[in-house]
Every structure is written in C-alpha cells, then in structure tokens.
C-alpha positions in Angstrom: 117.5 172.7 118.0 114.0 174.0 118.3 114.3 177.5 119.7 112.3 178.8 122.6 109.0 180.7 122.0 110.7 184.0 122.8 113.5 183.3 120.4 111.2 182.5 117.5 109.0 185.4 118.1 112.1 187.7 118.0 113.2 186.0 114.8 109.8 186.3 113.2 109.5 190.0 114.1 113.0 190.7 112.7 112.2 188.7 109.5 109.0 190.6 108.9 110.8 193.9 109.3 113.4 192.8 106.8 111.0 191.6 104.1 109.1 193.7 101.6 105.8 192.2 102.7 104.5 192.1 106.3 103.2 188.6 106.8 100.4 190.0 109.1 98.0 187.3 110.2 100.3 184.6 109.0 103.0 185.9 111.4 100.5 185.8 114.2 99.5 182.2 113.4 103.1 181.1 113.2 103.9 182.7 116.5 101.0 180.8 118.2 102.3 177.5 116.8 106.0 177.8 117.8 106.2 175.2 120.7 107.3 171.8 119.3 109.0 168.7 120.8 112.7 169.2 120.6 114.7 166.8 118.4 118.1 167.8 119.6 120.5 170.6 118.6 120.6 171.4 114.9 124.3 171.8 114.9 126.6 174.1 112.8 125.3 174.8 109.3 128.0 173.9 106.8 126.1 174.6 103.7 123.1 173.5 101.6 122.9 170.9 98.8 121.2 171.4 95.5 118.0 169.4 94.8 117.3 168.0 91.3 115.9 164.9 89.5 118.3 163.0 87.2 119.8 166.2 85.9 119.8 169.8 87.1 117.6 172.2 85.1 118.9 175.6 86.3 116.7 178.6 86.0 117.4 182.1 87.4 115.1 183.2 90.1 113.2 186.6 90.0 113.9 187.3 86.4 111.7 186.5 83.4 112.8 183.9 80.8 111.3 181.9 78.0 110.3 184.7 75.7 107.6 187.3 75.4 103.9 187.2 76.0 102.5 183.7 76.4 106.0 182.3 76.8 107.2 184.5 79.6 108.0 182.7 82.9 109.5 183.6 86.2 110.1 181.3 89.1 110.1 181.8 92.9 113.1 180.5 95.0 111.4 178.1 97.4 114.7 177.3 99.1 114.6 180.6 100.9 111.4 179.9 102.8 111.6 180.4 106.5 109.1 181.0 109.3 108.2 184.7 109.0 109.1 184.7 105.3 106.1 182.7 103.9 104.5 185.5 101.9 106.1 186.0 98.4 106.9 189.7 97.6 105.1 190.8 94.5 108.3 191.3 92.5 109.4 187.7 93.2 106.0 185.9 92.7 106.0 183.4 89.9 104.8 184.5 86.5 103.2 182.4 83.7 102.3 184.8 80.8 103.1 188.5 81.0 100.6 191.3 80.4 99.1 191.4 76.9 99.5 194.6 74.8 95.8 195.3 74.8 95.7 195.3 78.6 98.9 197.3 79.0 97.6 200.0 76.6 94.2 200.3 78.2 93.3 203.8 79.4 90.3 205.2 81.3 88.0 203.2 83.6 88.4 199.4 83.4 85.1 197.7 82.5 83.9 194.1 82.5 81.3 193.2 79.9 78.4 191.0 81.2 76.2 188.9 78.9 74.6 185.6 78.3 71.8 184.0 80.2 71.0 186.9 82.5 68.4 189.6 82.9 70.1 192.1 80.7 73.5 192.5 79.1 75.6 195.2 80.6 78.9 196.6 81.8 80.5 196.5 85.2 82.8 199.5 86.0 85.6 198.1 88.2 86.0 201.3 90.2 82.3 200.9 91.3 82.6 197.3 92.6 86.1 197.8 94.0 84.6 199.6 96.9 83.2 196.2 98.0 86.7 194.7 98.1 87.8 193.1 101.4 90.7 191.2 102.7 90.6 187.6 101.5 93.7 186.4 103.4 96.7 184.5 102.0 96.3 182.0 99.2 98.8 179.8 97.5 98.8 179.8 93.7 100.6 177.2 91.6 101.0 176.7 87.8 99.5 173.3 86.8 102.7 172.9 84.7 105.0 173.4 87.7 107.3 170.7 86.5 111.0 171.6 87.0 112.3 169.5 89.9 115.3 171.7 90.3 113.1 174.3 91.8 109.3 173.7 91.4 109.3 177.5 91.5 106.0 178.1 89.6 104.3 178.5 92.9 103.9 181.4 95.4 101.8 182.7 98.2 100.3 186.2 98.5 97.8 188.1 100.5 94.8 189.1 98.4 91.9 191.6 98.5 88.9 191.2 96.3 85.2 191.0 95.6 83.4 187.6 95.9 82.3 186.3 92.5 79.0 185.0 93.9 77.8 188.5 94.8 78.7 189.8 91.3 76.9 186.9 89.6 73.8 187.2 91.8 73.6 190.9 90.9 73.4 189.9 87.2 70.2 187.9 87.9 70.9 184.7 86.0 68.0 183.1 84.1 66.7 179.7 85.1 68.6 178.2 82.1 72.0 179.5 83.4 74.1 176.7 84.9 77.6 178.2 84.9 79.6 181.3 84.6 82.4 181.9 82.1 85.1 184.4 83.2 87.4 185.7 80.4 90.4 188.0 80.3 92.7 189.7 77.8 95.2 187.5 76.1 98.0 187.7 73.5 95.8 187.5 70.4 97.8 186.7 67.3 100.9 185.4 69.0 102.3 182.1 67.8 103.7 180.2 70.7 105.3 176.7 70.9 104.2 176.3 74.5 100.7 177.9 74.8 97.4 178.4 73.1 95.8 181.8 72.8 92.6 182.3 74.9 92.1 183.0 78.6 88.8 181.8 80.1 87.3 179.2 82.3 83.8 178.0 83.1 82.6 177.4 86.7 79.3 175.7 87.7 76.9 177.9 89.5 75.9 175.1 91.8 79.3 175.0 93.5 80.2 178.7 93.1 79.6 179.6 96.7 81.6 176.7 98.1 84.4 177.5 95.6 85.0 180.9 97.2 86.3 182.6 94.0 86.7 186.3 93.9 87.9 189.2 91.7 91.2 190.3 93.2 92.2 193.9 92.9 95.1 194.0 95.4 98.1 191.7 96.1 100.1 192.0 99.3 98.5 195.3 100.1 99.3 196.9 96.7 97.4 197.2 93.4 97.9 194.1 91.3 101.2 194.2 89.4 100.9 194.3 85.6 102.0 190.6 85.0 99.6 189.4 87.8 96.4 190.7 86.2 96.3 194.5 86.8 93.8 195.8 87.5 91.7 192.7 88.2 92.2 189.0 88.2 90.2 186.0 89.3 91.4 184.0 92.3 90.1 180.5 92.8 91.3 179.2 96.2 92.8 175.8 96.0 92.8 175.5 92.2 95.6 175.7 89.8 96.7 179.0 88.3 95.4 178.3 84.9 91.9 178.9 86.3 92.9 182.3 87.9 92.0 184.4 84.9 94.0 187.6 84.6 93.0 191.0 83.1 89.3 190.0 83.5 87.2 191.8 80.9 84.1 189.5 80.5 81.7 187.6 82.7 79.1 185.5 80.8 76.3 183.3 82.1 76.1 180.1 80.1 74.0 176.9 80.0 74.8 173.2 80.1 75.7 173.1 76.4 78.6 175.6 76.7 81.7 174.2 74.9 84.9 173.9 76.9 87.2 177.0 76.4 90.5 176.7 74.6 92.2 177.2 78.0 90.2 174.3 79.5 91.2 172.1 76.6 94.9 173.2 76.7 95.2 172.4 80.4 93.0 169.3 80.5 95.9 167.0 81.1 97.6 169.2 83.6 94.4 169.6 85.6 94.0 165.8 85.6 90.9 165.5 83.4 90.2 162.1 81.9 90.3 163.7 78.5 89.9 167.1 76.8 86.1 167.1 77.0 84.0 168.9 74.4 81.6 170.5 76.9 82.6 172.6 80.0 80.1 170.7 82.1 82.2 167.5 82.0 85.3 169.1 83.5 86.2 168.1 87.1 87.6 170.8 89.4 91.1 172.0 88.6 92.0 171.6 92.3 95.4 171.2 93.9 95.4 168.0 96.0 97.6 167.7 99.0 101.3 167.7 98.0 104.7 168.1 99.6 108.3 168.4 98.4 111.8 169.2 99.9 113.0 172.8 99.2 116.3 172.7 101.0 118.8 170.2 102.3 121.1 171.6 105.0 124.4 169.9 105.8 125.2 170.3 109.5 127.9 169.3 112.0 126.4 168.0 115.2 127.9 166.3 118.3 127.1 163.0 116.7 128.8 163.8 113.4 127.5 165.0 110.0 123.7 165.2 109.8 121.4 166.5 107.1 118.3 168.5 107.8 115.7 168.3 105.0 113.4 171.3 105.0 110.2 171.2 102.8 106.8 172.5 102.2 103.3 171.0 102.5 100.4 172.5 100.6 97.1 171.9 98.8 94.1 169.7 99.6 90.8 170.5 101.4 91.9 170.0 105.0 94.9 170.4 107.3 97.4 167.6 107.2 99.9 167.2 110.1 101.7 164.0 109.3 103.8 163.0 106.3 105.9 160.0 105.5 109.3 160.0 103.8 111.2 157.4 101.8 114.9 158.1 101.1 116.5 155.5 98.9 119.6 155.3 96.6 118.7 157.1 93.4 118.8 156.0 89.8 121.0 157.8 87.3 118.2 157.7 84.7 114.4 158.2 85.0 112.5 155.1 86.0 108.9 154.3 86.8 107.9 155.6 90.3 106.3 153.1 92.7 104.6 154.6 95.7 104.1 151.2 97.2 107.6 149.9 97.2 110.1 150.7 99.9 109.6 151.7 103.4 108.2 155.1 104.3 108.9 156.6 107.7 106.1 158.7 109.1 106.8 162.0 110.8 104.9 164.9 112.3 104.7 168.3 110.6 105.8 170.8 113.2 104.6 173.4 114.0 101.1 171.9 113.4 99.6 173.6 110.3 96.5 175.7 110.9 95.5 176.2 107.2 95.7 174.4 103.9 95.3 177.6 102.0 99.0 178.3 102.0 102.2 176.3 102.3 103.5 175.0 105.6 107.1 174.2 106.5 108.3 170.8 107.7 111.7 169.3 108.5 113.2 165.8 108.7 116.6 164.9 110.2 118.6 162.4 108.2 121.9 160.5 108.6 122.8 158.6 105.4 124.9 155.5 105.7 127.0 156.1 102.5 127.8 158.9 100.1 125.8 159.0 96.9 122.7 160.2 95.2 119.4 159.6 97.0 115.7 159.9 96.0 113.5 161.8 98.5 109.9 160.8 98.1 107.0 161.9 100.3 103.4 160.9 100.8 100.6 161.8 103.2 100.6 159.3 106.1 96.8 159.2 106.0 96.1 157.2 102.8 92.5 158.5 102.6 93.8 162.0 101.7 93.7 162.6 97.9 97.3 163.1 96.8 97.5 162.1 93.1 100.8 164.0 92.3 102.5 162.5 95.3 101.4 159.1 94.4 102.8 159.5 90.9 106.2 160.7 92.2 105.7 164.1 90.6 107.4 166.1 93.4 110.1 163.5 94.1 113.6 165.1 94.2 117.2 163.9 94.5 120.2 165.1 96.4 123.8 164.0 96.2 125.7 163.5 99.5 129.5 163.4 99.5 130.2 163.2 103.2 128.6 161.2 106.0 
C-alpha cells in the first residue's frame, strides 16, 4: 500500500534521524514526490529472497576484503535502501583501492603540483583553494568493474563539497597548445597486484571540461574525506565511472593532443566501453555511466489475494531523468547463456515517485505473482529505446531469484 503523504514524511524524518547522514536536500525532494497512484495494500512482509545470477557470490558488507592496497575492496548493501536512506554513510561507502602509504604518511600542508602547457609551473596549496569549496550536492559513484550480481555493491551515493576544476584550470592560464588536463594522484608504487595496474591518472579534454562539471572534493557527507576515499582531496566527475574519480590528487598537468593514454585509462578501457585501449588520450570516449537499473530486494508478502512478491530496485545513470522502465521475468537457466534483450515480452511500468534527478539513484517497485515455483531471471530496460543503456542491453545487471511458494 502506498502510504499517505503525512505517513511518508513521518517515516522519512524518523529515518533521517536514525541514520548517520542527514539526507538534507534529498529528503526534501523525496517528500515533495510522495503522492503516487495506489496499487493496493502491500500486505504482510514474510521475508526477503536473495538475488544472484547462476550462483551466489557472497561478500560481507561494510568490511574490506581482497587484500591490501590496490586489491582492497568494500561493498555497499543496496538491499537496505529505502526512502530517506538514500545517502550512503561514509563508513559504508564502497571502496576500490585503499589509501597508499605515501598519502597516509604525508605531513604538513597538502600541495598539488601544476605543470605542462601553462603560463608557469607551480604549486597549489590545498588549504588556500579549499576556501572556495561549495556544496556540490549528491552524486552517485560506481566502480566500472561493479560485476558481482549477488550485490552490485561497488556503488554508493554521497553528498560532496568541492572546488570546480574549470576555475582551477583557468587560473593556470593554459597555452594555446593545451587541449586537455591530466589529473594524477598517489598510488601504490611497487605493489604487485593480480587485479590492478599501478598508476592513478586520467586525461580530460578542455573543450568539454565546463560541461563535465568535475571538481576537487574535500568533504564527503559533511565531513573531511575519509582516508580510503581520497583524503584530503579527490576528483569527482559527475556521471562517470569511479576509475576517473582520481583520489589523493597531487598533480594537475596541462597537455596537448599528442598526450599518451595513462596506464589507468588503458587498464579500464574495456570497462569504460572503449573500442580498444587507444594509444592516445584524445581517442578515449567519455567514461560515462549510461542509464541502468537493477533489483536490489525481493520481498515475499501475504496479501488478501495470496502470496505476492514486491521487487524493489534502483535506477541510475544517464544524462536525463527516466520515469518509465520495462521488466521481463522469465524462468531462469541453471547455467550462463547469451542474453537477448529482444526476445521475450517486457512489461512497462512507471517509476514512482517520479525521479527528479539522474545524479543519484532512484527507487522503483514492481508487484509480481509467479505462476509456479522456480528460479526466475529479472531483466530490465528503459521503456524509451532512444535512451542509451548499453549495460542493460547486454544483460549486465540481470539478476535471478528463486521462489518456493506461490
């Protein structure tokens, strides 16, 4: 049952008081979006069912795993998302690479070296530009290798404060030959990793820098950046994958059209959907997150009409707000098979409350009454086929659930 406006406002207020992070403006937006068309009573919650794909890949939430340095990972539990709990507390935000020793051991003022095709090489003292920091609002960040269908937990949302990169670059007075800016950060020099390559830097074209909206973040959810999230300064690139969000920034360099691709750009070429690992940075397309959606929780409920399942999910990414999805629920295969977005019937449905932003994730729900017990595939797509959605079209975020009672 969709609650009344007063009930939801009360729930949101209570939830924000209980969480470690005040959702702030997000809470206000959700409160304004509460009214929705009722779809009938939700019924008694009997439990939730685990989501997976072909086999469970269990990972503990909120604790680091995988090893030290480049191999450190921590996943966020998306199944707990509710209205009023859409901001990830700092200590639960996903981690991909923990703080390097050089950054952890740094003492004294933090400085960023500036060089390349500019008026004069120099140094930026972080404390000096931090005075220009402003609230940049909530942003979703997702690892481009967010590939465990048991959780898809390498994804979080936080409120950020920072300094626009365009203003910093303009102040450096690029020469006429400068076509891009390279942002670098400390990394785990000397570590041998089976999963990552040493080097943390990305090149961004100057021509699109203003539209990109990137900034140097110094605060996360109202607090100084945590160590593993780039303390004291990281790059935030709204709408792009986390591999471009350089942490522990220590260098900004203006470069020309012949600048080679960085090791980081080459390593993540496939995961940022490049045609190939290009030799030159100029040939890389944006590492943007196209519109995507996935279930995060399946609730088993008892209603007046019998057992019903409420699928709760999230919608994120893209360049514009999307308010309609389509779902296909079919008997699942026991072994991986080729995914075909064109086969089978998709049922369109409205995302409610209507999203107001694509910068974060938005919740959706779908009521479902299976006709037989078994394992089912849950695939989604954006109802509007003109919306870029490459990972949805490939079945990347498809998940499965096993139902034992109907």
